[in-house]
N, C-alpha and C positions, 0 to 999 in steps of 0.2 A: 177208789181206783177201778177202772174198767178193765177186767182181766180177759174176757173172751176176745180172741184174735190178737192179743198183745204179743209183740216180739220180745225175746229174751236175748239181748245182744251184749250189754255191758252192765256191770254191777252199779255203775254210776247212774243208771236209769231208774234205780230202785231206792225208795226212801226207807227210813228205819221202819216205818209202819208196814211197808210192803214186805220187807224182809221178815219181820215178825209174823206176818200173815202166812207167808210160805212155810216157815218153820212150824207154826201151829197146825197148818193143814197137813204137813208131812207127819206130824205126831199123831194126828187123828187117823190118818190112813194106815199108819203102822199099827195103831191100837185096834182099829176096826176096818179090816180089809174090805174093799168093794170090788169083787171080781168081775162085775158086769158094768162098771162105771163108764168105760169107754167102748162098750160094744157098738160095732158099726163104724168105728173111727179107724183111720189108716194113717200110720206114721211112716215117713220116708227118712232113712238114715243116709245122708250124703257125706261120706267120709273120704275126703280127698287125701288124707294121710293116715298112717296107722293109729289104731286105738284098741285097747282091750277093755278097760274098766268103763270108760264113758259109753262106748257103743253097746257093750253087753248090758250095762245097768239100765240104759234107756230101753233096750229091747225087753229086758226083764220087767221093767216098770210097765211098759205098754201091754205086755202079755198078761201080767198079773191083774190088769184092769179090764181085760177082755177085748183089747184092741188088736189090730193086725199090723204087720210090719213089712215094708219093702225097702230096698236100698242097695248100696254098694259100700265096700270097705277099702277101695283103692282107686285112685284116679286113673290108673292104667287100664281099668276095665270100663271106662266111660268114654263118651264122645269128646271129652276134653283132650284126649290124645289126638283127635282129628282136628283140633283147633276150635271147638265150640267154646264160646265165652261162658263165664260163670253166670252172667245174667240170663243167658238163654237156657242154661241147665236148670236154673231156678224156675224160670217161667214154664219150662216143660214139666218139672217134677210137681209143681203145684196143681197141674191138671189131674194128677193121680192121687195125691195125698192131702189129708186135712191139716197136717203139721209136718214141718221139715226140720230135722235136726242135722246140723252141718258142722263138720270140722274141715278147716282149710289152712294151708301153711302160710297164707298171706295175711298180714295185719290189715284189719279193716274189711276183710271179705264178708264177714257176717253182717256188718252194717250195710254194705252194698246189696247183699241178698235181701235184706229187709226192705230196701227201697224199691225193689221190683216185684216183691211177692205179696199177694193178697192173703196167702195162708201164713199163719204165725211161723216165724223162724226162731229156732232155739240154737244159740251159739254153743257148740261143743268144743270150742277152742279155735282162735284165729291167730296163727303165728305166735309171736311173743306178746300179743296184745292182751286178750281177755279170755277168761274161762269161767263165766258167771255161775254155771251150775255146779262146778267144783267148789266154788266159794260158798254156795248155799249149803252143800253137804258138809263142808268144813265147819260152818257156823252151827249147823244142826248137831254135829258131833260134839263140839265144844259146849253147846247148850245142854246136851244130855249129860255130859260129864260134870258140868258145873252149873246146875239149873238156876241158881239165884245170883251168880256172880256177874253175868254179862249185862243184865238189864236192871239191876238194883244198885242203890247207893251202898257204900262200904268200900273195903279194900279192893282196888281194881285188880282184875285178872292179869297176871304177868304172862305175856306171850312173846316168845322169841322165834324169829325167822332165821334159819341158818342154811348156808350153801350158796347156790347160784341165785342171787336175788336180782341180778340185772336182767337176765333173760327169762326167768321163771314167771310165766304168766299167772300161775296160781297164786303166788304171793302178792303180785300187783293188785289183783282183784280182792284178795282177802284183806290186805292192808286198808284198802278203801272202805270195805264193808265194816271192818272192826272200828273204824273211826267214828261210827255211830254209837258205840257202846262203851261200857265202863272198863277200860283196859289200860295197861301200861305195856308199851311195845319196845322190844329190843331187836337188834340185828347183829349177826356175826357172819362175815363173808370174806372170801379171798379178795386181795387187792385187784381191782378192775371188775369185780362182779358184785359190787355193792348195790344196794337199792337205789334206783334212779332218783335224782334230786327232785324231779317234779312230783313223784309219788309222796316223798317225804313232805314237800311243801303243802300238798293238798291235805295231808293228815294234820299238819300243824295249823292250817286254816280252820280245822274243826276242833282244835284244842287238844290234839293228841301229839305228844312229843315222842319221837322215836330215838332211843339211845343206842349207841354202838358199843358192843362188847368186844374185847380183844380176842377171846378164845372160846371154844365150846365148853371148856371146863367151867368158866364163870357162868355160862348160860345154863348148864345142867343144874347148878346149885341154887339159882335164884328164881327160876321160871316155873310157872304152873303148867304151861303147854309149850313144848319144844317142837316147832314145825320144821322138819328137815326137807331139803330139796336136793335133787340130783345135780352133781357137778357134771357139766357137759364137756367132754374131752375135746370136741370139735371147736370149742371157743378158745382153746389155749394154743398159741402159736409155737410154744416150746414144750415138747413132750416131757422133758425132764422136770420143768416147773409143774406140770400137771401131776406127775407122780408124787412130787413133794406135797402139793396141796391136797391131793386125794388122801394121803396118809394123815394129814392134819385134820381134815374135816370128815372124821369117821367116829361114830358112836359105837361103843361096845358095852357089854354088861358091866365090866369093871368100872367104867366111867360113871355109870348110872347108880353106883353105890353111894355117890355123893348127892344124889337127887332127893328132893322131898318125896315122901311116900306116895303122895297124891299126884305127882307130876306124871303127865301122859305125853308120849312121843307120837306125833302124827307125821304123815308123809303122803303126798298125793299119789305116789307110786308111778312108774316102776322104780324100785331101788336098784342100785348097782353095787357100789362098795361103801356107801355112806352110813349104812346101818348093818352092823355085823349080825350074822345069823344067831349068835348067842343072846341077842337082845329079845328075840321072839318069845322066849320062855319067861321073861320078866313081867312083872305087873305093870310096868311103864309102857309096854308096847301096845299101841291101839290103832295101828294103821290098817289092819285088815277089817276090824269092825267099822272103821272110818269109811273104807271102800263100800262096805255093805250098806251104809247109810245113804248111798247114792240112789238106791231103789225107792224108798219112800219119798225122798226129796224130789226126784224126777217124776214120780207119780203125781205129786202135788202140782208141779209145774204143768205137766200135760193136762191134768184135769182142769186147772184154772184157765189155761189159754184156749182150751177146746170148749169152754163154757159149761162144763159138767159139774163144777163145784162152785 
């Protein structure tokens, strides 16, 4: 695979070998930092909607490799407010930077940007569509926790997605990526927020069957990795229904007493009510180290697409 200049738009653009190469490169950079690898390179962060972890971890990754950063964190501060098209914004930004990291509220916006840009575009999230770099860091986290389970024969790794699976772009990308590996997948979601059928069909085509569980209690007991997502209140037309569902889709320390000792709880963050604060002190909580893994993974991606690795 030719990495220099490559766009990172959708997880579906990456083969199993591509994914493993990214994970291995991230591990090498974490073990052996290269503070001058991207000296002389400039990254533009084009964030048309709010971000904390994605933007900060990309900026940390670039800084730790010796590169420099320009960009914006709100569409309100750009010429988009004056009516400038996304295509023109991209054509302008590539005049200044060697790589463009973009987050945008519209599905498909990252693909559009890649079609007009000569500099590599890295998708930091486009609407409810894709968030490939989050997927790579999630896989990296799981691979570090269970180093032999993903890629080797033997009992498959049991992974459960829970929460808003209809609109959660992180679980859509992660489901696609995990279909390349030795896994058994489960879902548990409120009615109307189940995993979209086309994502399940795609997994089935790759030989991965996704089973539905009735409640979080079952998920806690049988899974190796429980991947929680935030319930989005704005998706519920009835506030009373949301309050009921919110209480049902909540993990606390008492529930985790039924979990296997090695089970780890992941979350793309931010969390709201779905993980109680008392979970943080348990051995199962792993969402903050998960967020930290974004730095070496995004270092790997930046180094590869800029042709320095």
